C-alpha angles and dihedrals in degrees: 000000000000113000093024099062117104092249094055101030112137112227087222096061090099085078082078089064090042088051096048095040096052089052089054090053090047093050089048090054089051091052095248093137099170092050094047092048093049091047089049093052088046086050092052094047091048088048092048092048096048095045088052090049094045091049090049088051092050091052100040107022108035092142091062088042096052089044088057090050092054096043113094090210095057108020097085092050087076085077087072086077089063095044092045091052093052096045088055092046090052090049092049090047088051089058095046100263098128102155097058086040091057093045088052091051094053088049089050097045095050090046091049091053093048095045095041088065101034106040098054090048095047098041101033120005095041094054120110090212117096144235092038091198089075088071093054115124145155093281092071090076090065084077087061091049090053093050092051093044088062089053092050095050092047094050091045093055094041097091093050097053111060099176091048097044101109090043094053088046088058093046092047095051094039096052093040091052091047089049094053093051090046090054091054091047094047095046090051092051093045092048094051088050094053092044100044109035133050113267127207120205093242091061094063088078129162096280089077086074086070085075087073094037092054091054090046094053090046087058090051093049090046090051091045091051092046087059095049123112121263113289130153092250093044096044089053095059105020093107094042093047093049092051096045091047090064088046093051091046092055091049091050088051090052093050096059100074088043090056091045091052092048088054091051089048091049102045106021103033099035096027097232103173116253099230128153121262130163094255090070085086083068087070097045092051097057090045090055095041091052088055094048090043088057096049094045095044094046090054097042095047100026097245106152094185094051091049093049091051088054096048091050095043089060088077091059090050092049093047089050092048092052091049096048092045092056090044091055095046090048092051094045098045091043093051094049092048087058098045094085089053088064096049 
């Protein structure tokens, strides 16, 4: 199927795993066990399929893969692999599968470190074009999501591995802190891009929603850190993390009307066609993460109104996931049915 072939595979397709996985986590928090398990199975299937396609792409289509690594519009989408891996790990841990969850966390953390040093250099700093801020875009926030996903997975597994508790605490706080700094940096670069350079409506694409999703997952990571057992690293930042998590949730809430207005400006005012593309999952994931953030934060800080908003917002996320899934299937099968006509 076009779009899901190794040659054409978008590095951002792991956002599909992120979106489905976070909805599984949200349903588990709501007590919808059967739905949560079904979505988790689907998440694992999606993850396995995309890993196979990515490996095949690495083996048989390295030129296309290398081009994506050096493309500022696509390079940071490789971090969706890290986030997707961690979201699956959190879902598995929530169902009691701690060993595979731990393995996935190790894979994600190592990949996060490697990509964290290679992608920015290959796609941004190593470019001859200047100024590099002109290339900033919404996909840069995926780096933040990847960082915070490591924190969430580490904090989730911490109660279940007594011997590794202090190590997981260090990983959680470290990656949460790095993610916060990366968000500030990404926000500055993207804001400068929006203010200093001409902007076409098509350029305000779905990945800009990750600006909200990155804040939401920062809230989830913070709430999980606050709930962790006593450890030197956790004790040093617990109060700070708890307070900042509330601030970040408020900011994520504020961003939602802004992003909706951008969508109206893009599609209604400037008539940009509303056609499916893999980055649509970059909208679904933030919606689901915002719901989970509200539920986690509400419980961790005893904020009933925040928890209620999260529980209610989960319906919005599930609706968006269903619509995007139908659009994806329609596009993939329609494209495949037309392929023989071109041969």
